[in-house]
RODO-2510 file (C-alpha; in nm, 4 decimals, decimal comma):
residues 544
     n   res          X          Y          Z
     1     x    -6,1451    -4,5629    11,3868
     2     x    -6,3091    -4,2900    11,6363
     3     x    -6,1084    -3,9992    11,4487
     4     x    -6,2643    -4,0898    11,1318
     5     x    -6,6145    -4,0915    11,2303
     6     x    -6,6795    -3,8265    11,4125
     7     x    -6,8760    -3,5941    11,1924
     8     x    -6,9748    -3,4484    10,8331
     9     x    -6,7551    -3,1596    10,8647
    10     x    -6,4489    -3,4311    10,8009
    11     x    -6,6268    -3,5887    10,4537
    12     x    -6,4453    -3,3379    10,2404
    13     x    -6,6043    -3,3070     9,8998
    14     x    -6,4058    -3,3478     9,5490
    15     x    -6,2808    -3,0681     9,4000
    16     x    -6,3852    -2,9102     9,0513
    17     x    -6,0556    -2,8315     8,9006
    18     x    -5,9689    -3,0675     8,8832
    19     x    -6,0000    -3,2053     8,6603
    20     x    -5,7509    -3,0221     8,6099
    21     x    -5,5662    -3,0423     8,9100
    22     x    -5,5899    -3,4804     8,8914
    23     x    -5,2442    -3,4981     8,7779
    24     x    -4,9166    -3,3206     8,8336
    25     x    -4,8829    -3,2782     8,4287
    26     x    -5,2042    -3,3924     8,2862
    27     x    -5,1500    -3,6209     8,0181
    28     x    -5,3444    -3,7216     7,6930
    29     x    -5,2389    -3,9497     7,4356
    30     x    -5,2172    -3,6981     7,0840
    31     x    -4,9610    -3,8691     6,8735
    32     x    -4,7909    -4,2533     6,8435
    33     x    -4,5260    -4,2574     6,6125
    34     x    -4,2059    -4,2572     6,7074
    35     x    -4,2526    -3,9891     7,0269
    36     x    -4,1175    -4,0688     7,3345
    37     x    -4,3688    -4,1227     7,6351
    38     x    -4,3690    -3,7825     7,7814
    39     x    -4,3856    -3,6539     7,4394
    40     x    -4,7348    -3,8842     7,3132
    41     x    -4,8913    -3,8210     7,6598
    42     x    -4,8802    -3,4339     7,6221
    43     x    -5,2171    -3,2356     7,5880
    44     x    -5,2997    -3,1725     7,2517
    45     x    -5,5196    -2,8973     7,1117
    46     x    -5,8771    -2,9160     7,2609
    47     x    -5,8037    -3,1604     7,4902
    48     x    -5,8827    -2,9987     7,7898
    49     x    -6,1705    -3,0607     8,0260
    50     x    -6,3063    -2,7479     7,8592
    51     x    -6,2540    -2,4744     7,6324
    52     x    -6,3490    -2,1722     7,6717
    53     x    -6,3109    -1,8647     7,5381
    54     x    -6,2595    -1,9044     7,1375
    55     x    -6,4367    -2,1282     6,9321
    56     x    -6,2833    -2,4970     6,9538
    57     x    -6,0010    -2,6046     6,7850
    58     x    -5,8037    -2,2279     6,7563
    59     x    -5,5581    -2,0603     6,9444
    60     x    -5,6654    -1,7351     7,1145
    61     x    -5,4171    -1,4138     7,0933
    62     x    -5,3374    -1,3414     7,4137
    63     x    -5,4370    -0,9910     7,4434
    64     x    -5,7799    -0,8914     7,3273
    65     x    -5,6536    -0,5893     7,0025
    66     x    -5,3079    -0,7803     7,0914
    67     x    -5,2303    -0,6884     6,7241
    68     x    -5,2779    -0,3408     6,7015
    69     x    -5,1013    -0,2720     7,0179
    70     x    -4,6933    -0,4597     6,9387
    71     x    -4,4714    -0,1952     7,0696
    72     x    -4,1282    -0,3946     6,9648
    73     x    -4,0922    -0,7409     6,7407
    74     x    -3,8815    -1,0319     6,7689
    75     x    -3,5273    -1,0299     6,6817
    76     x    -3,2464    -0,7829     6,7229
    77     x    -3,2606    -0,4518     6,9990
    78     x    -3,0226    -0,3186     7,1516
    79     x    -2,7771    -0,5436     7,1184
    80     x    -2,9681    -0,8246     7,2158
    81     x    -3,1433    -1,0558     7,0673
    82     x    -3,5064    -0,9932     7,1699
    83     x    -3,6924    -1,2914     7,2392
    84     x    -4,0600    -1,1778     7,2108
    85     x    -4,3215    -0,9961     7,1088
    86     x    -4,3927    -0,7071     7,3399
    87     x    -4,7764    -0,5882     7,3329
    88     x    -4,8504    -0,2818     7,5670
    89     x    -5,2206    -0,2142     7,6743
    90     x    -5,1930    -0,0452     8,0197
    91     x    -5,1810    -0,2482     8,3313
    92     x    -5,4128    -0,4735     8,4533
    93     x    -5,5322    -0,5677     8,0934
    94     x    -5,6325    -0,9516     8,0654
    95     x    -5,4103    -1,1858     7,9531
    96     x    -5,5164    -1,5396     7,8046
    97     x    -5,3299    -1,8620     7,6705
    98     x    -5,2716    -1,9086     7,3429
    99     x    -5,3889    -2,2382     7,3127
   100     x    -5,5178    -2,5483     7,5549
   101     x    -5,2250    -2,6645     7,7813
   102     x    -5,0420    -2,7182     8,0953
   103     x    -4,8899    -2,4739     8,3274
   104     x    -4,5478    -2,5926     8,3497
   105     x    -4,4250    -2,2598     8,5167
   106     x    -4,5316    -1,9619     8,7338
   107     x    -4,4064    -1,7252     8,9266
   108     x    -4,1030    -1,5183     9,0093
   109     x    -3,8441    -1,5414     8,7469
   110     x    -3,5239    -1,3344     8,6474
   111     x    -3,5754    -1,0136     8,4301
   112     x    -3,9543    -1,1451     8,3864
   113     x    -4,0875    -1,0109     8,7444
   114     x    -4,3473    -1,2889     8,7140
   115     x    -4,4224    -1,5430     8,4093
   116     x    -4,5879    -1,8088     8,3194
   117     x    -4,5186    -2,0810     8,0960
   118     x    -4,7221    -2,3396     7,8788
   119     x    -4,6662    -2,6321     7,7555
   120     x    -4,9101    -2,6999     7,4434
   121     x    -4,9009    -3,0261     7,1629
   122     x    -4,9576    -2,8220     6,8553
   123     x    -5,0203    -3,1163     6,5384
   124     x    -4,7655    -3,3471     6,7195
   125     x    -4,4966    -3,0446     6,7892
   126     x    -4,4157    -2,9789     7,1377
   127     x    -4,4420    -2,5632     7,2101
   128     x    -4,4057    -2,3407     7,5078
   129     x    -4,5464    -2,0169     7,5347
   130     x    -4,4261    -1,7307     7,8013
   131     x    -4,5875    -1,4588     7,9439
   132     x    -4,3759    -1,2010     8,1463
   133     x    -4,3626    -0,8743     8,3652
   134     x    -4,6660    -0,9476     8,5485
   135     x    -4,7516    -0,9404     8,9846
   136     x    -4,8020    -1,1963     9,2007
   137     x    -5,1580    -1,0869     9,2309
   138     x    -5,1690    -1,1053     8,8469
   139     x    -5,0603    -1,4495     8,8079
   140     x    -5,4112    -1,6323     8,8253
   141     x    -5,2886    -1,9738     8,7804
   142     x    -5,0536    -2,2200     8,9111
   143     x    -4,7704    -2,4730     8,7924
   144     x    -4,9336    -2,8310     8,7060
   145     x    -5,2952    -2,5764     8,6243
   146     x    -5,4698    -2,7138     8,2623
   147     x    -5,5570    -2,4134     8,0840
   148     x    -5,7903    -2,3775     7,7750
   149     x    -5,7464    -2,1597     7,5236
   150     x    -5,8878    -1,8109     7,5476
   151     x    -5,8445    -1,8665     7,9483
   152     x    -5,8144    -1,5568     8,1474
   153     x    -5,4360    -1,6468     8,2868
   154     x    -5,2864    -1,3449     8,3794
   155     x    -5,3115    -0,9218     8,3919
   156     x    -5,0720    -0,7210     8,2210
   157     x    -4,8146    -0,5721     8,4471
   158     x    -4,4867    -0,3436     8,4630
   159     x    -4,2498    -0,5918     8,7094
   160     x    -3,9483    -0,7253     8,6288
   161     x    -3,7059    -0,5230     8,3266
   162     x    -3,9374    -0,2715     8,1797
   163     x    -3,8794     0,0436     7,9687
   164     x    -3,9751     0,3224     8,1054
   165     x    -3,9320     0,1402     8,4857
   166     x    -4,2766     0,1895     8,6481
   167     x    -4,6472     0,1716     8,4631
   168     x    -4,5302     0,3711     8,1937
   169     x    -4,3725     0,0537     8,0749
   170     x    -4,6256    -0,1697     8,1708
   171     x    -4,6706    -0,4694     7,8642
   172     x    -4,6893    -0,8099     7,8160
   173     x    -4,3668    -0,9629     7,6976
   174     x    -4,4868    -1,2841     7,4706
   175     x    -4,2564    -1,5843     7,3690
   176     x    -4,3541    -1,8645     7,1589
   177     x    -4,0435    -2,1490     7,1713
   178     x    -4,0413    -2,4555     6,9253
   179     x    -3,8974    -2,7934     7,1661
   180     x    -4,0462    -2,6679     7,5230
   181     x    -3,9074    -2,3381     7,7408
   182     x    -3,7674    -2,5382     8,0133
   183     x    -3,6882    -2,8704     7,7679
   184     x    -3,3856    -2,7274     7,5666
   185     x    -3,6185    -2,5811     7,3123
   186     x    -3,5701    -2,2891     7,1090
   187     x    -3,7527    -1,9106     7,0537
   188     x    -3,8773    -1,8228     6,7365
   189     x    -4,0921    -1,4713     6,5949
   190     x    -4,4233    -1,5319     6,7365
   191     x    -4,5726    -1,3790     6,4820
   192     x    -4,6716    -1,6441     6,2435
   193     x    -4,8424    -1,7791     6,6017
   194     x    -5,0633    -1,4518     6,6503
   195     x    -5,1651    -1,3833     6,3037
   196     x    -5,3362    -1,7527     6,2971
   197     x    -5,4898    -1,6670     6,6190
   198     x    -5,8502    -1,5151     6,7289
   199     x    -5,9835    -1,2341     6,9180
   200     x    -6,0703    -1,3499     7,3406
   201     x    -6,4049    -1,3897     7,3721
   202     x    -6,5142    -1,5403     7,0419
   203     x    -6,6335    -1,8734     7,1389
   204     x    -6,9584    -1,9843     6,9933
   205     x    -6,8220    -1,7484     6,6533
   206     x    -6,7365    -1,9249     6,2948
   207     x    -6,5502    -1,8088     5,9926
   208     x    -6,8762    -1,9153     5,7863
   209     x    -7,0857    -1,6079     5,8462
   210     x    -7,4382    -1,7980     5,7091
   211     x    -7,3825    -2,0238     6,0074
   212     x    -7,6201    -2,0191     6,2509
   213     x    -7,4337    -2,1915     6,5442
   214     x    -7,0815    -2,2414     6,5899
   215     x    -7,0091    -2,6246     6,5587
   216     x    -7,2348    -2,7629     6,3447
   217     x    -7,6015    -2,7728     6,4056
   218     x    -7,9475    -2,9499     6,4604
   219     x    -8,3037    -2,8590     6,5502
   220     x    -8,3683    -2,7081     6,8589
   221     x    -8,6831    -2,9363     6,9051
   222     x    -8,8776    -3,0140     7,2679
   223     x    -8,7266    -3,2722     7,4179
   224     x    -8,9781    -3,5405     7,6632
   225     x    -8,7016    -3,5177     7,9231
   226     x    -8,6978    -3,1131     7,9315
   227     x    -9,0589    -3,0066     8,1376
   228     x    -9,0493    -2,6433     7,9906
   229     x    -9,3140    -2,4435     8,1553
   230     x    -9,2434    -2,1108     8,3328
   231     x    -8,8974    -2,1312     8,0891
   232     x    -8,7278    -1,8565     7,9414
   233     x    -8,6260    -1,8870     7,5973
   234     x    -8,2327    -1,8934     7,6698
   235     x    -8,3413    -2,1792     7,9233
   236     x    -8,5633    -2,3696     7,6806
   237     x    -8,2475    -2,3290     7,4083
   238     x    -7,9873    -2,4438     7,6471
   239     x    -8,2276    -2,7330     7,7635
   240     x    -8,2631    -2,8428     7,4112
   241     x    -7,9181    -2,7936     7,3246
   242     x    -7,8186    -3,0116     7,6024
   243     x    -8,0676    -3,2881     7,5471
   244     x    -7,9816    -3,2783     7,1513
   245     x    -7,6097    -3,3640     7,2491
   246     x    -7,6280    -3,5010     7,5088
   247     x    -7,8674    -3,7961     7,4762
   248     x    -7,7221    -4,0406     7,7477
   249     x    -7,8680    -3,7867     8,0458
   250     x    -8,2085    -3,9197     8,1384
   251     x    -8,3485    -3,5839     8,3196
   252     x    -8,3301    -3,2409     8,2496
   253     x    -8,4293    -2,9982     8,5465
   254     x    -8,6315    -2,6461     8,4678
   255     x    -8,8602    -2,4545     8,6508
   256     x    -8,8991    -2,4532     9,0353
   257     x    -8,9855    -2,2537     9,3048
   258     x    -8,7419    -2,2711     9,5269
   259     x    -8,3685    -2,2016     9,4480
   260     x    -8,2187    -2,1233     9,7582
   261     x    -8,0321    -1,7877     9,7681
   262     x    -8,0354    -1,7744     9,3630
   263     x    -8,2968    -1,6914     9,1544
   264     x    -8,1944    -1,8420     8,8534
   265     x    -8,4386    -2,1542     8,9026
   266     x    -8,7412    -1,9846     9,0052
   267     x    -8,6995    -1,6621     8,7317
   268     x    -8,6807    -1,9907     8,4674
   269     x    -8,3520    -1,9264     8,3227
   270     x    -8,1533    -2,2233     8,4543
   271     x    -8,1535    -2,5391     8,4418
   272     x    -8,0152    -2,8602     8,5828
   273     x    -7,8521    -3,2187     8,3712
   274     x    -7,8906    -3,4678     8,6031
   275     x    -7,5094    -3,6681     8,4917
   276     x    -7,6350    -4,1033     8,5750
   277     x    -7,3374    -4,2725     8,7979
   278     x    -7,1924    -3,9215     8,9002
   279     x    -6,9499    -4,0714     9,1289
   280     x    -6,7860    -4,2881     8,8691
   281     x    -6,5014    -4,1047     8,6184
   282     x    -6,7444    -4,1920     8,2909
   283     x    -7,0130    -3,9835     8,5276
   284     x    -6,7173    -3,7245     8,5916
   285     x    -6,5915    -3,6919     8,1701
   286     x    -6,9153    -3,6564     8,1165
   287     x    -6,9996    -3,3612     8,2947
   288     x    -6,6828    -3,2397     8,1846
   289     x    -6,8273    -3,2514     7,8278
   290     x    -7,1422    -3,0923     7,8751
   291     x    -6,9580    -2,7825     8,0732
   292     x    -6,7315    -2,7852     7,7640
   293     x    -7,0371    -2,7805     7,5106
   294     x    -7,1648    -2,4687     7,6840
   295     x    -6,8543    -2,3074     7,7638
   296     x    -6,7773    -2,3166     7,3758
   297     x    -7,0863    -2,2314     7,2725
   298     x    -7,1889    -1,9795     7,5506
   299     x    -7,2006    -1,6855     7,2713
   300     x    -7,5021    -1,8856     7,1324
   301     x    -7,7039    -1,9776     7,4662
   302     x    -7,6114    -1,6615     7,6193
   303     x    -7,4529    -1,8184     7,8821
   304     x    -7,4187    -1,6378     8,2691
   305     x    -7,2399    -1,9032     8,4521
   306     x    -7,2196    -2,2884     8,4995
   307     x    -7,1441    -2,4922     8,8213
   308     x    -7,0104    -2,8366     8,8164
   309     x    -6,8405    -3,0416     9,1024
   310     x    -6,8875    -2,7465     9,3486
   311     x    -6,6888    -2,4874     9,0699
   312     x    -6,8332    -2,1988     8,9543
   313     x    -6,7525    -2,1303     8,5691
   314     x    -6,7793    -1,8178     8,3309
   315     x    -6,7712    -1,7755     8,0069
   316     x    -6,4754    -1,5342     8,0128
   317     x    -6,2535    -1,8719     8,1587
   318     x    -6,2542    -1,7494     8,4830
   319     x    -6,3916    -1,9284     8,7780
   320     x    -6,3722    -2,0392     9,1412
   321     x    -6,4329    -2,3133     9,3589
   322     x    -6,7694    -2,2821     9,6012
   323     x    -6,8048    -2,3242     9,9722
   324     x    -6,9361    -2,6539    10,0641
   325     x    -7,3216    -2,6869    10,0939
   326     x    -7,3338    -2,9861    10,2778
   327     x    -7,4187    -3,2976     9,9885
   328     x    -7,3534    -3,4174     9,6925
   329     x    -7,6585    -3,2185     9,5214
   330     x    -7,6342    -2,9007     9,6596
   331     x    -7,2526    -2,8756     9,5286
   332     x    -7,3717    -2,9636     9,1897
   333     x    -7,1363    -3,3313     9,1877
   334     x    -7,4930    -3,5074     9,0300
   335     x    -7,5620    -3,2399     8,7746
   336     x    -7,4334    -2,9906     8,5670
   337     x    -7,6418    -2,6345     8,6567
   338     x    -7,6330    -2,4101     8,3728
   339     x    -7,7497    -2,0533     8,4498
   340     x    -7,8401    -1,8261     8,1480
   341     x    -7,9084    -1,4290     8,1086
   342     x    -8,2527    -1,3617     8,1459
   343     x    -8,4690    -1,3300     7,7635
   344     x    -8,8240    -1,3463     7,7553
   345     x    -9,0580    -1,6140     7,8538
   346     x    -9,0966    -1,9011     7,6384
   347     x    -9,4082    -1,9728     7,4662
   348     x    -9,5153    -2,3294     7,4042
   349     x    -9,3810    -2,4700     7,1224
   350     x    -9,1524    -2,2308     7,1373
   351     x    -8,9903    -2,1912     6,7653
   352     x    -8,5894    -2,1939     6,8243
   353     x    -8,4637    -2,2835     6,4684
   354     x    -8,1627    -2,4778     6,4737
   355     x    -7,8686    -2,5183     6,7190
   356     x    -7,4817    -2,6145     6,7997
   357     x    -7,3416    -2,9426     6,8111
   358     x    -7,0646    -3,0576     6,9586
   359     x    -6,8061    -2,7787     7,1072
   360     x    -6,7643    -2,9840     7,3885
   361     x    -6,3588    -3,0997     7,4739
   362     x    -6,3444    -3,4177     7,6771
   363     x    -6,0864    -3,6122     7,8192
   364     x    -5,9128    -3,7324     7,5872
   365     x    -5,7357    -4,0850     7,7407
   366     x    -5,6592    -4,3509     7,5490
   367     x    -5,6583    -4,6773     7,6839
   368     x    -5,4884    -4,8525     7,4066
   369     x    -5,1043    -4,7216     7,4659
   370     x    -5,0628    -4,9183     7,7714
   371     x    -4,7513    -4,6434     7,8389
   372     x    -4,9609    -4,3599     7,8090
   373     x    -5,1510    -4,5711     8,0549
   374     x    -4,8788    -4,5806     8,2957
   375     x    -4,8254    -4,2146     8,2330
   376     x    -5,1236    -4,1258     8,2873
   377     x    -5,1461    -4,3399     8,6715
   378     x    -5,3832    -4,6158     8,5450
   379     x    -5,3645    -4,8735     8,7612
   380     x    -5,4530    -5,2546     8,7527
   381     x    -5,7810    -5,3010     8,8882
   382     x    -5,8067    -5,6324     8,8261
   383     x    -5,7754    -5,8887     9,1770
   384     x    -5,4518    -6,1377     9,1184
   385     x    -5,6255    -6,3956     9,3650
   386     x    -5,9112    -6,3490     9,6133
   387     x    -5,8844    -6,5952     9,8646
   388     x    -5,9985    -6,5410    10,1793
   389     x    -6,2437    -6,2846     9,9945
   390     x    -6,6577    -6,3595    10,0893
   391     x    -6,7830    -6,4938     9,8118
   392     x    -7,0424    -6,1869     9,8441
   393     x    -6,8415    -5,9718     9,8525
   394     x    -6,5926    -6,0436     9,5970
   395     x    -6,7801    -5,9052     9,3288
   396     x    -6,8390    -5,5743     9,4674
   397     x    -6,4970    -5,5514     9,6031
   398     x    -6,4085    -5,5756     9,1869
   399     x    -6,6384    -5,3543     9,0771
   400     x    -6,5340    -5,0621     9,3455
   401     x    -6,2210    -5,0970     9,2193
   402     x    -6,3451    -4,8946     8,9071
   403     x    -6,4786    -4,5925     9,0935
   404     x    -6,1366    -4,4156     9,0019
   405     x    -5,7920    -4,4419     8,9084
   406     x    -5,6669    -4,3857     9,2508
   407     x    -5,8713    -4,6795     9,4235
   408     x    -5,7905    -5,0330     9,3218
   409     x    -6,0125    -5,3170     9,4243
   410     x    -5,6717    -5,4540     9,5833
   411     x    -5,6555    -5,1831     9,8198
   412     x    -6,0650    -5,1871     9,9101
   413     x    -5,9909    -5,5352     9,9726
   414     x    -5,7103    -5,4590    10,2159
   415     x    -5,8837    -5,1995    10,3954
   416     x    -6,2064    -5,4456    10,4681
   417     x    -6,0125    -5,7188    10,5467
   418     x    -5,8380    -5,4799    10,8070
   419     x    -6,1385    -5,3133    10,9168
   420     x    -6,3968    -5,5795    11,0122
   421     x    -6,2092    -5,8919    10,9029
   422     x    -6,4567    -5,8722    10,5957
   423     x    -6,7496    -5,9527    10,8588
   424     x    -7,0412    -5,7847    10,7817
   425     x    -7,1376    -5,7733    11,1792
   426     x    -6,8067    -5,5894    11,3060
   427     x    -6,8940    -5,3258    11,5260
   428     x    -6,6453    -5,1667    11,6613
   429     x    -6,5523    -5,0090    12,0481
   430     x    -6,6718    -4,6251    11,9177
   431     x    -6,9880    -4,7526    11,7535
   432     x    -6,8562    -4,7904    11,3846
   433     x    -7,0607    -5,0343    11,1775
   434     x    -7,0484    -5,3364    10,9104
   435     x    -6,7755    -5,4270    10,6216
   436     x    -6,5661    -5,1110    10,6061
   437     x    -6,6919    -4,9659    10,9227
   438     x    -6,8683    -4,6486    10,9044
   439     x    -6,9874    -4,4348    11,1975
   440     x    -7,3713    -4,3692    11,1875
   441     x    -7,2907    -3,9941    11,1375
   442     x    -7,0825    -4,0457    10,8118
   443     x    -7,2902    -4,3044    10,6436
   444     x    -7,5363    -4,1061    10,6597
   445     x    -7,3569    -3,8398    10,3853
   446     x    -7,1488    -4,1249    10,2074
   447     x    -7,3435    -4,4177    10,2169
   448     x    -7,5895    -4,4750     9,9688
   449     x    -7,8456    -4,8275     9,8609
   450     x    -7,6815    -4,8702     9,5173
   451     x    -7,8536    -5,0979     9,2875
   452     x    -7,6766    -5,4204     9,1087
   453     x    -7,4494    -5,2203     8,8779
   454     x    -7,3110    -5,0327     9,1819
   455     x    -7,4837    -4,6975     9,0984
   456     x    -7,6363    -4,4992     9,3494
   457     x    -8,0186    -4,5286     9,3536
   458     x    -8,0990    -4,4012     9,7010
   459     x    -8,1006    -4,0919     9,9147
   460     x    -7,7824    -4,0547    10,0948
   461     x    -7,7569    -4,2640    10,4429
   462     x    -8,0045    -4,5274    10,2694
   463     x    -7,8500    -4,8728    10,2027
   464     x    -7,6376    -5,0220    10,4998
   465     x    -7,3199    -5,0527    10,6059
   466     x    -7,3348    -5,4302    10,6431
   467     x    -7,4777    -5,5066    10,2922
   468     x    -7,1704    -5,6289    10,0309
   469     x    -7,2407    -5,3767     9,8051
   470     x    -7,3514    -5,0870     9,9298
   471     x    -7,0638    -5,1159    10,2274
   472     x    -6,8061    -5,1614     9,9063
   473     x    -6,9499    -4,9025     9,6851
   474     x    -6,9207    -4,6296     9,9673
   475     x    -6,5333    -4,7214    10,0845
   476     x    -6,4820    -4,6227     9,7153
   477     x    -6,6593    -4,3407     9,7354
   478     x    -6,5090    -4,2144     9,9978
   479     x    -6,1656    -4,3345     9,9294
   480     x    -6,2124    -4,1896     9,5875
   481     x    -6,3519    -3,7849     9,7431
   482     x    -6,0272    -3,8166     9,9500
   483     x    -5,7897    -3,8456     9,7088
   484     x    -5,9348    -3,6179     9,4683
   485     x    -5,9708    -3,3122     9,7161
   486     x    -5,5988    -3,3693     9,8476
   487     x    -5,4144    -3,3843     9,4937
   488     x    -5,4690    -2,9915     9,5238
   489     x    -5,2658    -3,0175     9,8292
   490     x    -5,0257    -3,2440     9,7274
   491     x    -4,9529    -3,0003     9,4448
   492     x    -4,9302    -2,6707     9,6316
   493     x    -4,7126    -2,8224     9,9477
   494     x    -4,9800    -2,8337    10,1916
   495     x    -4,9647    -3,2037    10,2738
   496     x    -4,6762    -3,4057    10,2105
   497     x    -4,6476    -3,7490    10,1763
   498     x    -4,6934    -4,0586     9,9710
   499     x    -5,0512    -4,0255     9,8008
   500     x    -5,1931    -4,3487     9,9006
   501     x    -5,1077    -4,3111    10,2556
   502     x    -5,2601    -3,9743    10,2676
   503     x    -5,5641    -4,1137    10,1072
   504     x    -5,5948    -4,4250    10,3715
   505     x    -5,4918    -4,1231    10,6536
   506     x    -5,7850    -3,9269    10,5812
   507     x    -5,9923    -4,2406    10,5857
   508     x    -5,8855    -4,3210    10,9297
   509     x    -5,8703    -4,0355    11,1151
   510     x    -6,0136    -3,7759    10,9089
   511     x    -5,9351    -3,5416    10,6003
   512     x    -5,9398    -3,2542    10,8071
   513     x    -5,5998    -3,4370    11,0546
   514     x    -5,4584    -3,4933    10,7532
   515     x    -5,4503    -3,1012    10,6371
   516     x    -5,3874    -2,9872    10,9842
   517     x    -5,1157    -3,1641    11,0561
   518     x    -4,9277    -3,1363    10,6674
   519     x    -4,9156    -3,5285    10,6129
   520     x    -4,9907    -3,8459    10,8051
   521     x    -5,1188    -3,7348    11,1575
   522     x    -4,8646    -3,8520    11,4716
   523     x    -5,1872    -4,0660    11,5841
   524     x    -5,0029    -4,3930    11,6758
   525     x    -5,3316    -4,5633    11,5208
   526     x    -5,3450    -4,4348    11,1634
   527     x    -4,9623    -4,4372    11,1611
   528     x    -5,0302    -4,8077    11,1803
   529     x    -5,3017    -4,8026    10,9401
   530     x    -5,1523    -4,6646    10,6452
   531     x    -4,9063    -4,8949    10,6264
   532     x    -5,0440    -5,2491    10,7329
   533     x    -5,3772    -5,1858    10,4670
   534     x    -5,1651    -5,1339    10,2059
   535     x    -4,9557    -5,4801    10,3154
   536     x    -5,3025    -5,6099    10,3233
   537     x    -5,3669    -5,5341    10,0404
   538     x    -5,0674    -5,6311     9,8744
   539     x    -5,1935    -5,9634     9,8283
   540     x    -5,5214    -5,8840     9,6471
   541     x    -5,2689    -5,7162     9,3703
   542     x    -5,2150    -5,3837     9,2889
   543     x    -5,2514    -5,1054     9,5152
   544     x    -5,2602    -4,8457     9,3048
***
């Protein structure tokens, strides 16, 4: 285990877009009926982790002002059938997703130069939208990405077959297909769809001119969880609105004198929503909901940007992964940071009136349909047998299997058997300690004292690798972190191999070595490790 436990630089952090890249195609249960498994588990409108750009539930025009810039309609043209509508507003004009969905294709396509195909489920019907003639640098998504209605996905170009050739022929070719573009569907006139869509960038607006908030209202009253001292009005508004919408959040941070490289906290224009059980799937879903709420209501709150799980998001649907700052808190894994645009300072008891209710778009995964659970990659976390597992470890190993879908209780059991033979006093020749054989330097970043529910309650490095609860939960958190970080690498082809073996290789040899070698490293110990752990795990239950 000496390779795995040599320093913090090998401890990869969980990537955000994930969310979105968590599966090659993110699947949700939207309708049961007589549909097949693939269709029933496809995203429905409003089903993504966040909705940006337009009010929740609305479709977005593919460009701002699109209806006034149509240059060619659907139907017969030049002796052929024109299968879309052309919208011309000049090279570089932003292109937006019509609706929530998944990127089915993005890249080179005959005649289009570059295209994007999005798959949607709208009212139970499989629909694809197609966007064409972009240049490679103007395509901002890739296959497998989950997108939101109104999200900036591309820029208009004049690639492929355009008339006239060159910048003068720049336009967006936009298509709508019923039944799916890549699954034998049929092109239909996009105009009826566009006529039902709203302008991109209207998140927070409502069709009711008398409404004071976009998705319902609640009184924005002071809340004991938020200290409003030294906060600007927009920050108070966001803090109260978040408190009203997310009562499960116990702590909301506000002003502080030290804001690091950013000045938003010292200036009083930022709030932090601390996520309980942030390392669990429930914690991640809560954070996603909070981000979705503020992006959906960005105009009302006057949001500048948000940070969650090392990813910064802007109200226009853009964003990027941030640099690794070295700890879960600094990387915003344990809280959602909301930064607001500048406003006047609030006064004690500031009157704010009503604020928005809802507007978030949480991941809608149903556990009622076993077939969709299988499609979603949900694992059987239960142990089929506990024979050989010490009784003091058993409840913790079972609990560790619920940290993330990629890590089952059986896998944790197999790992601990291989690492230490379930011995709390095991010490390797390299100095690795405890049940799961953590080096002190790695434990300082991954380890933490947990409470009786398995929730982290101590700072990083607290607890003990020889404590059943601390060790079991740390092993699961580390495995989950590695798996989450490897998902986009697997999708992009940066690393290849069985996901379980890649995750175990990261645990044994360090995630950096997996990346460097494009898969399981050619180390004899690691090659053996990725095979023997699943073999030992199989006797306890499902490995994944």
